[in-house]
C-alpha positions in Angstrom: -35.2 -23.1 30.8 -34.1 -19.7 29.6 -32.5 -19.8 26.0 -30.0 -17.1 25.0 -28.2 -16.4 21.8 -24.9 -14.8 22.0 -23.9 -13.0 18.7 -20.1 -13.2 18.1 -17.6 -15.8 19.4 -14.9 -13.3 20.1 -13.4 -13.4 23.7 -16.3 -11.4 25.1 -18.8 -13.7 23.5 -17.1 -16.7 24.8 -16.7 -15.4 28.3 -20.4 -14.5 28.3 -21.5 -17.9 26.9 -19.4 -19.6 29.7 -21.0 -17.5 32.4 -24.6 -18.1 31.2 -24.1 -21.8 30.6 -22.6 -22.3 34.0 -25.9 -20.8 35.4 -28.0 -23.2 33.6 -28.9 -21.1 30.6 -29.3 -22.9 27.3 -26.8 -20.9 25.1 -26.1 -20.7 21.5 -23.1 -18.7 20.1 -23.4 -17.7 16.5 -20.2 -16.5 14.8 -19.8 -15.6 11.1 -16.2 -16.6 10.9 -15.0 -20.2 10.5 -13.1 -20.0 13.9 -13.6 -18.6 17.2 -11.6 -15.6 18.6 -12.5 -12.5 16.7 -9.7 -10.0 17.4 -7.9 -12.8 19.5 -6.5 -15.2 17.0 -3.4 -16.4 15.2 -2.6 -17.9 11.8 0.2 -18.8 9.4 -0.3 -15.5 7.4 3.1 -15.5 5.5 4.7 -18.9 5.1 4.1 -22.3 6.6 5.6 -22.6 10.2 5.3 -18.8 10.8 2.6 -18.1 13.3 1.3 -14.5 13.5 -1.1 -12.9 15.9 -3.9 -11.6 13.7 -4.9 -8.6 15.9 -4.2 -8.7 19.8 -0.7 -9.6 20.3 0.1 -8.7 24.1 -2.4 -9.0 26.8 -1.4 -7.2 30.1 -5.0 -6.5 31.0 -5.9 -10.2 30.8 -3.7 -10.9 33.8 -5.5 -8.3 36.0 -9.1 -8.4 34.7 -11.3 -10.2 37.1 -13.4 -11.5 34.2 -10.4 -13.2 32.5 -8.7 -14.4 35.8 -12.0 -16.3 36.4 -11.5 -18.4 33.3 -9.6 -21.6 33.9 -7.2 -20.9 30.8 -4.3 -22.9 32.0 -6.5 -26.0 32.5 -7.1 -25.9 28.7 -3.4 -25.5 27.9 -2.8 -21.7 27.9 0.8 -21.2 28.8 2.0 -17.5 29.3 5.2 -16.1 28.0 6.3 -13.1 30.0 9.6 -11.5 28.9 11.3 -9.3 31.5 12.1 -6.5 29.2 8.5 -5.4 28.2 8.9 -2.4 25.9 11.7 -0.5 24.3 11.4 2.9 22.8 14.6 3.6 20.7 15.8 7.0 19.2 17.7 7.6 16.0 21.0 8.3 17.8 21.1 4.9 19.3 19.7 5.6 22.7 16.6 3.9 23.9 14.4 3.6 27.1 13.3 0.3 28.3 10.3 -0.6 30.3 11.5 -3.5 32.4 9.3 -5.5 34.8 11.9 -4.6 37.4 11.3 -0.9 38.5 14.9 -0.2 39.4 16.1 -1.3 36.0 13.5 0.9 34.3 14.5 3.8 36.4 18.1 3.3 35.5 17.3 3.1 31.7 15.4 6.5 32.0 18.0 8.2 33.9 20.6 7.2 31.3 18.6 9.1 28.7 17.3 12.0 30.7 18.8 12.5 34.2 16.3 12.5 37.1 13.5 11.1 35.0 13.9 7.6 36.2 14.0 8.8 39.8 10.6 10.6 39.2 9.1 7.5 37.7 10.5 5.3 40.5 9.1 7.6 43.2 5.6 7.6 41.7 5.5 3.8 41.0 6.8 3.1 44.5 3.6 4.7 45.8 1.1 3.4 43.2 2.3 -0.2 42.6 1.1 -1.5 46.0 -2.4 -0.4 45.0 -2.0 -1.3 41.2 -4.4 -4.2 41.1 -7.2 -2.2 42.8 -6.5 0.5 40.2 -6.7 -2.0 37.3 -9.7 -3.6 38.9 -11.5 -0.2 39.2 -10.9 0.3 35.4 -11.9 -3.3 34.4 -15.3 -3.7 36.2 -18.7 -2.5 35.9 -19.1 1.2 36.5 -19.2 2.6 39.1 -16.3 0.5 40.7 -17.4 0.7 44.2 -15.2 -1.9 46.0 -12.0 -1.6 44.0 -12.4 2.2 43.8 -12.8 2.5 47.6 -9.6 0.2 48.0 -7.6 2.3 45.6 -8.8 5.6 47.2 -8.0 4.3 50.8 -4.6 3.3 49.6 -3.5 6.2 47.5 -5.2 8.8 49.7 -3.7 12.2 48.9 -1.9 10.9 45.8 -5.3 10.0 44.1 -6.3 13.7 43.5 -3.1 14.6 41.7 -3.1 11.2 39.9 -6.7 11.8 38.7 -5.8 15.1 37.3 -3.0 13.5 35.4 -5.0 10.5 34.2 -7.8 12.8 32.8 -5.3 14.9 31.0 -3.2 14.0 28.0 -0.1 11.7 27.9 2.1 14.5 26.8 1.0 16.7 29.7 1.4 13.8 32.2 5.0 13.2 30.9 5.9 16.9 30.9 4.6 17.4 34.3 6.3 14.3 35.7 9.6 14.2 33.7 10.1 17.7 32.4 12.0 16.1 29.4 10.9 15.1 26.0 12.4 11.7 25.6 10.8 10.2 28.7 7.5 11.9 27.6 7.8 10.2 24.3 8.3 6.9 26.0 5.1 7.4 28.1 3.2 8.6 24.9 4.3 5.5 23.0 2.1 3.4 25.3 -0.7 5.7 25.0 -0.8 5.3 21.2 -2.2 1.8 21.7 -5.4 3.5 22.4 -5.4 5.2 19.1 -5.6 8.5 20.8 -3.0 11.3 19.8 -0.8 12.2 22.7 -2.2 15.5 23.3 -5.8 14.1 23.6 -7.7 14.4 27.1 -7.6 10.9 28.7 -4.6 9.6 27.0 -2.6 10.0 30.0 -4.7 7.2 31.8 -4.0 4.9 29.0 -0.2 5.4 28.9 0.1 5.2 32.6 -2.1 2.1 33.0 -0.1 0.1 30.4 3.3 1.2 31.8 2.2 0.3 35.3 1.0 -3.1 34.2 4.5 -3.6 32.8 5.8 -3.6 36.3 2.7 -5.3 37.9 2.2 -8.2 35.4 4.4 -7.7 32.5 2.8 -7.8 29.0 2.4 -11.5 28.5 1.2 -13.4 25.5 0.1 -17.0 25.0 2.8 -19.6 23.8 1.9 -20.8 20.4 -0.2 -17.7 19.4 -3.2 -15.8 20.5 -5.5 -18.5 19.0 -4.6 -20.7 22.0 -6.4 -18.3 24.3 -9.5 -18.1 22.0 -9.6 -21.9 21.7 -9.3 -22.4 25.5 -12.3 -19.9 26.1 -14.3 -21.9 23.5 -13.4 -25.2 25.1 -14.4 -24.0 28.6 -17.8 -22.5 27.2 -18.5 -25.9 25.5 -17.8 -27.8 28.7 -20.2 -25.6 30.6 -22.9 -26.6 28.0 -22.7 -23.7 25.3 -23.2 -24.6 21.7 -20.9 -22.7 19.3 -22.1 -22.4 15.6 -19.3 -21.2 13.2 -19.7 -19.8 9.7 -23.1 -18.5 10.3 -24.1 -14.8 10.2 -26.9 -13.1 12.2 -28.9 -11.0 9.8 -31.5 -9.6 12.0 -32.4 -9.5 15.8 -36.1 -10.6 16.0 -38.6 -8.6 18.1 -42.2 -9.4 19.0 -44.5 -7.2 21.2 -41.6 -5.1 22.5 -39.4 -8.2 23.5 -36.5 -10.0 21.9 -37.7 -13.2 20.1 -34.4 -14.5 18.8 -32.5 -13.9 15.6 -32.6 -14.6 11.9 -29.5 -15.9 10.2 -28.4 -15.0 6.7 -30.3 -17.4 4.5 -33.5 -17.1 6.5 -33.1 -19.7 9.4 -34.7 -18.4 12.5 -33.4 -19.2 16.0 -35.9 -18.5 18.8 -34.6 -17.4 22.2 -35.7 -15.6 25.4 -32.7 -13.2 25.2 -29.9 -12.0 23.0 -26.5 -10.8 23.8 -24.8 -8.8 21.1 -21.0 -8.8 21.3 -20.8 -6.8 18.0 -20.0 -3.1 18.2 -22.4 -0.2 17.9 -22.7 0.2 14.1 -23.3 -3.5 13.2 -25.7 -3.9 16.1 -27.9 -1.0 14.6 -27.9 -2.8 11.4 -29.4 -5.9 12.9 -32.2 -4.2 14.7 -35.6 -3.5 13.1 -37.0 0.1 13.0 -38.5 1.1 16.3 -36.8 -1.7 18.4 -35.1 1.0 20.5 -36.0 4.5 21.3 -35.0 6.9 18.5 -32.7 8.7 20.9 -30.8 5.5 21.6 -30.7 4.6 17.9 -29.3 7.9 17.2 -26.6 7.7 19.8 -25.6 4.2 18.3 -25.6 5.6 14.7 -23.4 8.6 15.8 -21.0 6.5 17.9 -17.4 7.4 16.7 -14.9 5.0 15.6 -11.2 5.7 16.0 -8.4 5.8 13.5 -7.8 2.5 11.6 -5.1 0.0 11.9 -2.7 -0.8 9.0 -1.0 -4.2 9.8 1.9 -5.8 8.4 3.2 -9.3 9.5 6.7 -10.3 8.5 8.5 -13.6 8.2 12.1 -12.9 8.9 15.4 -14.8 8.3 16.9 -13.3 11.5 16.1 -11.0 14.3 15.7 -7.4 13.7 19.1 -5.6 13.6 18.1 -2.8 15.9 20.9 -0.1 16.5 20.1 0.3 20.1 20.6 -2.6 22.6 17.3 -2.6 24.5 15.1 -3.4 21.5 17.0 -6.5 20.8 15.8 -8.1 24.0 12.3 -6.6 24.3 9.0 -8.1 23.5 7.5 -5.0 22.2 9.2 -2.0 20.5 7.5 1.3 20.0 9.0 2.7 16.8 8.0 6.3 17.2 11.3 8.4 17.8 11.0 11.8 19.3 7.9 13.3 20.8 7.5 15.7 17.8 7.6 12.8 15.4 5.2 10.6 17.4 2.7 13.6 17.7 2.9 14.5 14.1 2.1 10.9 12.9 -0.9 10.9 15.2 -2.1 14.2 14.0 -1.7 13.2 10.3 -3.8 10.0 10.9 -6.4 12.0 12.8 -7.0 14.5 10.0 -7.2 11.8 7.4 -3.7 11.7 5.9 -1.4 8.7 5.7 1.6 9.5 8.1 4.8 10.3 6.4 6.9 8.7 9.3 4.4 6.3 10.9 4.5 5.5 14.6 4.5 1.8 14.9 3.8 -0.9 17.4 6.2 -3.7 16.9 5.9 -7.3 18.5 8.9 -9.7 18.7 7.0 -12.8 20.0 9.3 -15.2 18.3 12.3 -14.1 20.3 10.7 -15.7 23.3 8.4 -18.3 21.9 10.2 -20.9 19.5 6.8 -22.2 18.4 6.1 -19.0 16.3 8.8 -19.7 13.5 11.1 -22.3 12.1 14.5 -22.7 13.9 16.7 -19.6 13.5 13.8 -17.6 11.8 11.5 -15.1 13.4 8.0 -13.4 13.0 7.5 -9.8 13.3 4.1 -8.2 14.3 3.7 -4.6 13.2 0.9 -2.0 12.9 0.5 1.9 12.4 -2.6 4.0 12.7 -3.9 5.3 9.5 -7.2 6.7 8.3 -9.7 4.0 7.3 -9.2 4.9 3.6 -5.4 5.4 3.7 -5.1 7.8 0.7 -1.9 6.0 -0.7 -1.4 2.6 -2.4 -0.9 -0.1 0.2 2.6 -0.7 -1.1 3.5 2.8 -0.6 2.3 2.7 3.0 4.5 -0.6 3.6 7.3 1.3 2.1 6.8 4.2 4.7 6.8 1.6 7.6 9.9 -0.1 6.3 11.8 3.2 5.9 10.9 3.9 9.5 12.2 0.5 10.6 15.4 1.2 8.8 16.0 4.4 10.6 16.1 2.4 13.9 17.3 -1.0 12.5 19.7 -0.4 9.5 19.7 -3.5 7.3 16.1 -4.6 8.3 15.2 -5.1 4.7 17.6 -7.8 4.2 15.9 -9.9 6.8 12.5 -9.9 5.2 11.5 -13.2 3.7 7.8 -12.6 3.3 5.1 -10.1 4.4 1.3 -10.1 4.8 -0.6 -6.8 4.6 -4.0 -5.9 5.7 -5.5 -2.4 5.3 -8.1 -1.0 7.7 -10.9 -1.8 5.3 -9.7 -5.4 4.9 -9.7 -5.8 8.8 -13.3 -4.5 8.7 -14.2 -6.9 6.0 -12.7 -9.8 8.0 -14.4 -8.8 11.2 -17.3 -6.2 10.7 -17.1 -5.1 14.3 -13.8 -3.5 13.5 -15.6 -0.5 11.8 -13.1 1.4 9.7 -10.3 -0.8 11.0 -10.7 0.3 14.6 -9.6 -2.5 16.9 -10.9 -0.8 20.0 -14.7 -0.9 19.0 -15.0 2.8 19.1 -12.9 5.9 19.8 -11.5 6.2 23.4 -12.1 10.0 23.4 -13.2 11.1 26.8 -16.8 11.9 25.8 -17.1 8.1 24.9 -16.0 6.7 28.1 -17.8 5.4 31.2 -21.5 5.7 31.1 -21.2 7.5 27.7 -19.9 4.2 26.0 -22.0 4.2 24.0 -25.0 5.7 25.7 -26.2 5.9 29.4 -29.1 3.7 28.9 -26.8 0.9 27.8 -24.1 1.4 30.4 -25.4 -1.4 32.5 -25.0 -3.9 29.6 -28.8 -4.1 29.0 -30.8 -2.1 26.5 -34.4 -0.4 26.5 -35.5 -3.4 24.4 -36.4 -6.2 26.9 -34.2 -9.2 26.4 -31.4 -7.5 24.5 -28.0 -7.0 26.0 -24.8 -5.7 24.9 -21.4 -7.1 25.6 -19.0 -5.6 23.2 -16.0 -3.3 23.1 -18.5 -0.5 22.4 -19.5 -0.6 26.1 -17.4 0.2 29.2 -14.5 -0.4 29.6 -14.0 -0.7 25.8 -11.4 -2.7 23.7 -8.6 -5.0 24.8 -8.5 -8.6 25.9 -10.3 -8.3 29.4 -13.7 -9.9 28.8 -15.5 -7.5 31.0 -18.3 -6.5 28.7 -19.1 -10.2 28.1 -19.1 -11.2 31.7 -21.2 -8.2 32.7 -23.7 -8.5 30.0 -24.2 -12.2 31.2 -24.6 -11.0 34.8 -27.2 -8.4 33.8 -29.2 -11.1 32.0 -29.0 -13.5 34.9 -30.0 -10.8 37.3 -33.0 -10.0 35.2 -34.0 -13.7 35.0 -33.6 -14.2 38.7 -36.8 -15.4 40.5 -35.9 -13.0 43.3 -36.4 -10.1 41.0 -39.9 -8.9 40.8 -39.6 -6.6 37.8 -38.6 -7.4 34.2 
C-alpha cells in the first residue's frame, strides 16, 4: 500500500487527505498547530462567548468550487448562512451602493448613486450569469480548464473577447469602462482589494468581477457557528475515509533518498517514512524543508524569489450593539467595504504597496453576528475587520488600530462607544501563528499577473507535482491561489494517484 504524508491540516491538506484515503492510500496529515484549519478557523479571541473567524470569514468560492462541493460538509453539521445583502460600500455623505443577491435590487442601488451605472451592470450580468458557474469552474480547476472553459466560451461567444480584455486589465479600468462614474468604480474596486492587489494593477479586474458576480450567483455565505465548523467537518470526513491527523507536530525536513522522497523528519528528530509527500505549505516554507539539491537549482530559485503580497493587519471586536452606520445599506449587509471614494481606496493601496502604513486604511468589515446568533451573547455582536499594510507596519500597533477606528468613525459616528474589547494581530503575528502566511499574506503569494496560472509558482510545478519524484504541492502558492476552494489539495492528490496508477507505465 502507498503511504503518503500531507504536510499541513488547512483546508487544502484535509481535502487532499480525504481524496487519497478514499482511494486506499495510507495517509498521515502532520500539522504544527493544535487544531485543524490553518486559515479557516474561529476562536473566542476577545471575550468568552464571542466567536471570531481568525482569517477566512466569507466563502463564496466554496459554493462553486468542484473540490469543495465534493465534500459532504452538511453531513458533518455545516450549516451555511447566506444574507441577501452581500456587501455595502458606503460613502462619507451617507450614500452607499449595495451588492444584493437580487440583481434588480443591486442595479437600483447603483442607479441611485450614479444614474445609468446599475443599468450597465444589469445588462452585463444578465448576459454573464447564465454561464457564471462555468466561469467560476474555469477559474477553480486544473489549468487549462478544458471542459468548463469550452462551456463558458460557447455560452458567452462574442462577449468573451471583451470580457477577457476587462478581466486582464485593472478593476479601475473595468469600472471606468463599464460605468463611466467614480463611485460605482470604487464599489467594484472594493471587491478587488480582497486579492491584495491595488485597483490599478493588471488582473485586479478579474478578482473584482468574480467576487461581485458570485454575490448574485451564490451569495457570500459563511458557516453558522464560525469557520472552524468547516475545518472540523473536513477533518472528520478525512478521518472517516481513513486518514490519520497528527496535531502539534512540525515537519522539520522532507527526507530524500536516491532522487526520491522518503518521508519527513519532525522537529525533535522523529522520522516518518512514506512513498510520497504532499506539501500544502506555501513556497517559502517549502524551500526551508528541502535539502540542498532536492530540486533543480532553477526551480529552487523560482521558489525563493516567489513574491508574497501585502500583509494583513486584523482587528476583531466584541461590541455592545451593532455598528451605527450612517448609511442604511451597511446596517443590513454581511460585509462592508470601508474604503470611500476611489481616490481614497487607491491611495491606501499605494501606501501599503510602497511600504507605508495607510493614513486612511481601506478595510474589509464582517458582520457575521447580525445573521448568526451563535457568534455573540444575546444583544451583543462581533465585528471582523482587516486592512492591508506592509509586513512591518512602520507604526505602533495601537496607532494602526487608531487609524482604523478613525476611519470607522467617518462612516459610523459613535462606533467607539460600542467597543467592549478588541483583539489585534499584526502581519508578523499572523506569520508566527501560521508560517505559510509569509509576511502576513493570507493568499499564499502575490496575485500579480506574472504569478498566475502556470507561473504560480513555476511552470514545472503547475501540475501539482515537482521534479523531485514523490513530492507534490497543494498549497495556495499554486494555481488557482488563495481562498477557501480546496483546488490545490484535490489536484495534488489526483496527480499523486495518477502517478501511482498501475495503468501508468512511467514514474
